[in-house]
The first five atom37 places (N, CA, C, CB, O) and aatype in JSON, in Angstrom:
{
  "aatype": [12, 1, 19, 10, 3, 10, 7, 4, 7, 16, 0, 10, 15, 15, 9, 13, 10, 0, 1, 6, 18, 3, 19, 3, 19, 17, 0, 0, 3, 10, 17, 19, 3, 14, 16, 6, 2, 17, 1, 1, 19, 3, 3, 0, 7, 10, 0, 7, 1, 19, 8, 14, 1, 19, 14, 19, 1, 19, 1, 14, 14, 7, 17, 15, 10, 19, 7, 10, 16, 1, 19, 19, 0, 8, 10, 11],
  "atom_mask": [
    [1, 1, 1, 1, 1],
    [1, 1, 1, 1, 1],
    [1, 1, 1, 1, 1],
    [1, 1, 1, 1, 1],
    [1, 1, 1, 1, 1],
    [1, 1, 1, 1, 1],
    [1, 1, 1, 0, 1],
    [1, 1, 1, 1, 1],
    [1, 1, 1, 0, 1],
    [1, 1, 1, 1, 1],
    [1, 1, 1, 1, 1],
    [1, 1, 1, 1, 1],
    [1, 1, 1, 1, 1],
    [1, 1, 1, 1, 1],
    [1, 1, 1, 1, 1],
    [1, 1, 1, 1, 1],
    [1, 1, 1, 1, 1],
    [1, 1, 1, 1, 1],
    [1, 1, 1, 1, 1],
    [1, 1, 1, 1, 1],
    [1, 1, 1, 1, 1],
    [1, 1, 1, 1, 1],
    [1, 1, 1, 1, 1],
    [1, 1, 1, 1, 1],
    [1, 1, 1, 1, 1],
    [1, 1, 1, 1, 1],
    [1, 1, 1, 1, 1],
    [1, 1, 1, 1, 1],
    [1, 1, 1, 1, 1],
    [1, 1, 1, 1, 1],
    [1, 1, 1, 1, 1],
    [1, 1, 1, 1, 1],
    [1, 1, 1, 1, 1],
    [1, 1, 1, 1, 1],
    [1, 1, 1, 1, 1],
    [1, 1, 1, 1, 1],
    [1, 1, 1, 1, 1],
    [1, 1, 1, 1, 1],
    [1, 1, 1, 1, 1],
    [1, 1, 1, 1, 1],
    [1, 1, 1, 1, 1],
    [1, 1, 1, 1, 1],
    [1, 1, 1, 1, 1],
    [1, 1, 1, 1, 1],
    [1, 1, 1, 0, 1],
    [1, 1, 1, 1, 1],
    [1, 1, 1, 1, 1],
    [1, 1, 1, 0, 1],
    [1, 1, 1, 1, 1],
    [1, 1, 1, 1, 1],
    [1, 1, 1, 1, 1],
    [1, 1, 1, 1, 1],
    [1, 1, 1, 1, 1],
    [1, 1, 1, 1, 1],
    [1, 1, 1, 1, 1],
    [1, 1, 1, 1, 1],
    [1, 1, 1, 1, 1],
    [1, 1, 1, 1, 1],
    [1, 1, 1, 1, 1],
    [1, 1, 1, 1, 1],
    [1, 1, 1, 1, 1],
    [1, 1, 1, 0, 1],
    [1, 1, 1, 1, 1],
    [1, 1, 1, 1, 1],
    [1, 1, 1, 1, 1],
    [1, 1, 1, 1, 1],
    [1, 1, 1, 0, 1],
    [1, 1, 1, 1, 1],
    [1, 1, 1, 1, 1],
    [1, 1, 1, 1, 1],
    [1, 1, 1, 1, 1],
    [1, 1, 1, 1, 1],
    [1, 1, 1, 1, 1],
    [1, 1, 1, 1, 1],
    [1, 1, 1, 1, 1],
    [1, 1, 1, 1, 1]
  ],
  "atom_positions": [
    [[6.62, 8.01, -1.06], [6.36, 6.93, -1.79], [7.22, 6.18, -1.44], [6.29, 7.04, -3.05], [8.2, 6.93, -1.58]],
    [[7.85, 4.71, -0.87], [8.62, 3.82, -1.12], [8.76, 3.22, -2.64], [8.28, 2.99, -0.24], [7.93, 3.08, -3.53]],
    [[10.14, 2.93, -2.55], [10.77, 2.53, -4.34], [11.64, 1.55, -3.17], [11.96, 4.16, -5.83], [12.28, 1.84, -2.16]],
    [[11.24, -0.17, -4.06], [12.4, -1.22, -3.95], [13.18, -0.88, -5.01], [12.01, -2.79, -4.03], [12.64, -0.75, -6.11]],
    [[13.87, -0.78, -4.94], [15.12, -0.56, -5.82], [16.12, -2.26, -5.8], [16.16, 1.02, -4.96], [17.14, -2.22, -5.11]],
    [[15.85, -3.43, -6.41], [16.03, -4.79, -6.66], [16.36, -4.45, -8.08], [14.78, -5.85, -6.32], [15.78, -4.09, -9.11]],
    [[17.95, -4.83, -7.52], [19.23, -4.74, -7.83], [20.33, -3.85, -8.07], [0.0, 0.0, 0.0], [21.05, -3.71, -9.06]],
    [[20.3, -3.49, -7.36], [20.12, -1.73, -6.97], [22.35, -1.81, -7.28], [19.12, -1.15, -4.31], [22.94, -0.73, -7.31]],
    [[22.82, -2.57, -7.38], [24.34, -2.03, -7.83], [24.92, -1.44, -6.79], [0.0, 0.0, 0.0], [25.2, -2.26, -5.91]],
    [[25.17, -0.48, -6.57], [25.85, -0.08, -5.68], [25.61, 1.49, -5.16], [27.07, -0.36, -6.14], [26.38, 2.41, -4.88]],
    [[23.89, 1.34, -5.15], [22.94, 1.98, -4.84], [22.88, 3.07, -5.49], [22.86, 2.12, -3.74], [22.17, 3.68, -4.68]],
    [[23.16, 4.13, -6.65], [23.36, 4.92, -7.04], [21.91, 5.5, -7.79], [24.48, 4.64, -7.59], [21.54, 6.6, -8.21]],
    [[21.36, 4.24, -7.71], [20.6, 4.39, -8.52], [19.49, 5.03, -7.26], [20.36, 3.06, -9.48], [18.88, 6.09, -7.38]],
    [[19.42, 4.33, -6.34], [18.59, 4.51, -4.91], [18.55, 6.12, -4.22], [19.42, 3.44, -3.7], [17.66, 6.78, -3.69]],
    [[20.41, 6.42, -4.61], [19.74, 7.53, -3.86], [19.41, 8.84, -5.29], [21.05, 8.15, -2.37], [19.04, 10.01, -5.36]],
    [[19.67, 8.13, -5.9], [20.02, 9.69, -6.95], [17.86, 9.78, -7.51], [21.84, 9.09, -9.22], [17.21, 10.52, -8.26]],
    [[17.53, 8.64, -6.66], [15.94, 8.35, -7.0], [15.45, 9.46, -5.71], [15.3, 6.28, -6.78], [14.68, 10.41, -5.55]],
    [[16.52, 8.62, -4.88], [15.95, 9.82, -3.29], [15.5, 11.17, -2.92], [16.86, 10.07, -2.45], [14.45, 11.51, -2.39]],
    [[16.9, 12.13, -3.46], [17.2, 12.79, -4.28], [16.31, 13.14, -4.99], [17.94, 12.43, -4.75], [15.13, 12.82, -4.83]],
    [[16.7, 13.77, -5.78], [15.84, 13.96, -6.94], [14.28, 13.75, -7.3], [16.38, 13.31, -7.68], [14.01, 14.26, -8.38]],
    [[13.08, 13.05, -6.6], [12.41, 12.33, -6.61], [11.71, 12.15, -5.29], [12.97, 11.5, -7.1], [10.59, 11.64, -5.25]],
    [[12.64, 12.73, -3.75], [11.84, 13.0, -2.87], [11.23, 11.41, -2.07], [10.79, 13.96, -3.63], [10.34, 11.38, -1.22]],
    [[12.03, 10.08, -2.67], [11.11, 9.27, -1.95], [11.87, 8.14, -1.47], [9.92, 8.85, -2.76], [12.88, 7.97, -2.16]],
    [[11.73, 7.31, -0.54], [12.63, 6.46, 0.56], [12.77, 4.94, -0.76], [11.44, 6.02, 2.64], [12.28, 4.63, -1.84]],
    [[13.49, 4.55, -0.01], [14.27, 3.64, -1.36], [14.68, 2.85, 0.18], [15.93, 4.56, -2.83], [14.86, 3.16, 1.36]],
    [[14.68, 1.35, -0.94], [14.62, 0.38, -0.32], [15.46, -0.16, -1.66], [13.19, -0.13, 0.26], [15.19, -0.31, -2.85]],
    [[16.92, -0.42, -0.6], [18.04, -0.58, -1.72], [18.86, -2.27, -1.82], [19.33, 0.72, -1.26], [19.76, -2.71, -1.11]],
    [[18.24, -2.85, -2.84], [18.78, -4.33, -2.34], [19.65, -5.0, -3.64], [17.3, -5.49, -1.89], [19.52, -5.1, -4.86]],
    [[20.33, -5.26, -2.9], [21.44, -6.09, -3.95], [22.31, -7.18, -4.06], [22.21, -5.49, -4.22], [23.47, -6.87, -3.75]],
    [[22.06, -9.05, -4.59], [22.76, -10.04, -4.38], [24.25, -10.23, -3.78], [22.68, -10.43, -5.37], [24.58, -11.05, -2.92]],
    [[25.34, -8.98, -4.66], [26.29, -9.43, -4.72], [27.63, -7.85, -4.33], [26.14, -10.27, -6.21], [28.85, -7.71, -4.34]],
    [[26.39, -6.98, -4.02], [26.99, -5.74, -3.48], [26.26, -5.92, -1.79], [26.44, -4.11, -4.55], [25.09, -6.11, -1.44]],
    [[27.64, -5.76, -0.92], [27.39, -6.13, 0.11], [26.92, -4.29, 1.11], [28.83, -7.18, 0.53], [27.55, -3.32, 1.52]],
    [[25.6, -4.69, 1.08], [24.91, -2.72, 2.09], [25.97, -2.38, 2.51], [23.64, -2.57, 3.79], [26.14, -1.21, 2.17]],
    [[27.4, -3.01, 3.49], [27.59, -2.73, 4.56], [27.83, -0.64, 3.71], [29.01, -3.94, 5.43], [27.36, 0.47, 3.93]],
    [[28.85, -1.29, 2.74], [29.62, -0.99, 1.25], [28.44, 0.25, 0.67], [29.72, -2.78, -0.04], [28.79, 1.36, 0.26]],
    [[27.19, -0.16, 0.72], [25.74, 0.94, 0.09], [26.26, 2.11, 1.66], [23.19, -0.2, 0.2], [26.74, 3.24, 1.74]],
    [[25.99, 1.43, 2.33], [25.7, 1.99, 4.06], [26.82, 3.51, 3.49], [26.65, 0.46, 5.98], [26.58, 4.72, 3.52]],
    [[27.67, 2.97, 3.16], [28.82, 4.22, 3.35], [27.96, 5.25, 1.75], [31.21, 3.39, 3.02], [27.93, 6.3, 1.11]],
    [[27.72, 4.59, 1.82], [27.68, 5.68, 0.17], [26.8, 6.14, 0.11], [27.73, 5.21, -1.27], [26.7, 7.29, -0.33]],
    [[25.43, 5.17, 0.67], [24.46, 6.44, 1.25], [24.39, 8.42, 2.62], [23.62, 5.34, 1.92], [24.01, 9.58, 2.71]],
    [[25.36, 6.9, 3.45], [26.07, 8.59, 4.2], [26.27, 9.32, 3.87], [27.01, 8.94, 4.68], [25.89, 10.42, 4.27]],
    [[27.06, 9.06, 2.83], [28.2, 10.59, 2.46], [27.12, 11.08, 1.35], [30.32, 10.23, 1.57], [27.26, 12.27, 1.07]],
    [[26.21, 10.51, 0.76], [25.45, 10.89, 0.24], [24.57, 12.2, 0.9], [24.94, 9.84, -0.03], [24.38, 13.22, 0.23]],
    [[24.21, 12.1, 1.87], [23.3, 12.71, 3.09], [22.29, 12.0, 3.2], [0.0, 0.0, 0.0], [21.34, 12.52, 3.78]],
    [[22.16, 10.91, 2.81], [20.33, 10.55, 3.23], [20.11, 9.49, 4.32], [19.36, 9.83, 1.79], [19.23, 8.8, 4.83]],
    [[20.94, 9.64, 4.35], [20.95, 8.4, 6.24], [19.55, 7.69, 6.52], [21.14, 9.61, 8.18], [19.83, 6.51, 6.34]],
    [[18.39, 7.73, 6.81], [17.29, 7.59, 7.13], [16.08, 7.41, 5.37], [0.0, 0.0, 0.0], [14.94, 6.96, 5.42]],
    [[16.86, 7.94, 3.93], [16.03, 8.29, 3.01], [16.5, 7.11, 1.97], [16.15, 9.88, 2.58], [15.86, 7.15, 0.92]],
    [[17.22, 6.35, 2.01], [18.06, 4.72, 1.43], [18.29, 4.17, 2.68], [19.78, 4.77, 0.47], [18.66, 4.72, 3.72]],
    [[18.0, 2.96, 2.43], [18.02, 1.8, 2.88], [18.65, 0.21, 2.04], [16.72, 1.82, 3.18], [17.99, -0.66, 1.48]],
    [[20.03, 0.3, 2.24], [20.45, -0.68, 2.3], [20.62, -2.21, 2.36], [20.58, -0.4, 2.6], [21.66, -2.66, 2.84]],
    [[19.44, -3.22, 1.79], [19.3, -4.28, 2.42], [19.5, -5.39, 1.98], [18.44, -4.33, 2.8], [19.11, -5.55, 0.83]],
    [[20.07, -6.41, 2.58], [19.86, -7.83, 1.88], [18.83, -8.34, 1.47], [20.17, -8.75, 2.49], [17.92, -8.4, 2.3]],
    [[18.62, -8.81, 0.25], [16.66, -9.5, -0.53], [16.54, -10.14, 0.26], [16.22, -10.52, -2.08], [16.62, -9.28, 1.14]],
    [[16.42, -10.93, 0.72], [15.71, -11.63, 1.66], [15.22, -11.1, 3.04], [16.41, -12.61, 1.87], [14.58, -11.64, 3.94]],
    [[15.82, -9.7, 2.85], [15.19, -9.03, 4.74], [14.36, -7.35, 3.91], [17.47, -8.34, 6.55], [14.2, -6.35, 4.61]],
    [[13.96, -7.38, 2.48], [13.34, -6.17, 1.77], [11.91, -7.1, 2.29], [13.77, -5.76, -0.28], [11.73, -8.31, 2.12]],
    [[10.99, -6.14, 2.97], [10.04, -6.92, 3.59], [8.85, -5.45, 3.6], [10.69, -7.73, 5.3], [7.73, -5.9, 3.36]],
    [[8.82, -4.33, 3.75], [8.86, -3.63, 4.45], [7.38, -2.94, 3.64], [10.29, -3.02, 4.66], [7.65, -2.24, 2.66]],
    [[5.75, -3.09, 3.98], [5.34, -2.61, 3.27], [4.46, -1.56, 2.43], [5.4, -3.06, 3.32], [4.64, -0.36, 2.63]],
    [[3.31, -2.09, 1.29], [3.26, -0.61, 0.7], [4.22, -0.51, 0.24], [0.0, 0.0, 0.0], [5.07, 0.16, 0.83]],
    [[4.65, -1.41, -1.57], [5.79, -0.75, -2.11], [4.67, 0.06, -2.92], [7.11, -1.7, -2.95], [3.53, -0.3, -3.21]],
    [[5.65, 1.86, -3.32], [4.8, 2.28, -4.77], [5.5, 2.37, -5.77], [4.11, 3.54, -4.84], [4.95, 3.08, -6.62]],
    [[6.75, 1.87, -6.18], [7.14, 1.36, -7.49], [8.14, 0.28, -6.31], [8.0, 2.7, -8.92], [8.58, 0.36, -5.16]],
    [[8.14, -0.79, -7.55], [9.57, -1.48, -8.07], [10.75, -2.08, -9.39], [9.4, -2.28, -7.62], [10.85, -2.86, -10.33]],
    [[11.3, -1.27, -8.76], [12.41, -0.88, -10.09], [13.94, -2.36, -9.88], [0.0, 0.0, 0.0], [14.53, -2.91, -8.95]],
    [[13.93, -2.39, -11.34], [15.47, -3.2, -11.14], [16.01, -2.97, -12.27], [15.54, -4.86, -10.89], [15.68, -3.12, -13.45]],
    [[16.58, -2.71, -11.91], [17.88, -1.98, -12.26], [19.44, -3.41, -13.16], [18.45, -1.16, -10.21], [19.9, -4.27, -12.42]],
    [[19.77, -3.35, -14.17], [20.1, -4.12, -14.68], [20.58, -5.42, -14.01], [20.7, -3.57, -15.31], [21.76, -5.78, -14.03]],
    [[19.32, -6.25, -13.27], [19.25, -7.59, -13.37], [18.71, -8.37, -14.2], [18.9, -7.93, -12.6], [18.34, -9.48, -13.8]],
    [[18.51, -7.95, -15.65], [18.05, -8.48, -16.69], [19.54, -9.56, -17.18], [17.49, -7.17, -17.76], [19.66, -10.75, -17.46]],
    [[20.32, -8.57, -17.11], [22.01, -9.3, -17.37], [22.35, -10.39, -16.13], [23.48, -7.85, -17.26], [23.25, -11.23, -16.11]],
    [[21.54, -10.18, -15.29], [21.75, -11.62, -14.43], [20.98, -13.06, -14.89], [21.2, -11.32, -12.87], [20.85, -14.02, -14.13]],
    [[20.68, -13.02, -15.75], [19.42, -14.03, -15.66], [19.44, -14.58, -16.97], [17.88, -13.34, -15.32], [19.44, -13.86, -17.97]],
    [[19.46, -15.68, -17.01], [20.18, -16.42, -18.35], [19.22, -17.45, -18.08], [22.02, -16.93, -18.42], [19.17, -18.45, -18.78]]
  ]
}
């Protein structure tokens, strides 16, 4: 299963989903640098399962689930 976690912030929700539900997660956030999230993902031992990205570059096919975490707080 593939999950797109839009507005993932520091990717903690992405790490949780990959670890607990055995899914591949594409983590995208406009405000947090993907390099910072990559370090957290690597420290969690989930490199290859969680893929931090800049949102405009997130286009893998066949999504199973799209998660919008804390995105509404940014809309005005």
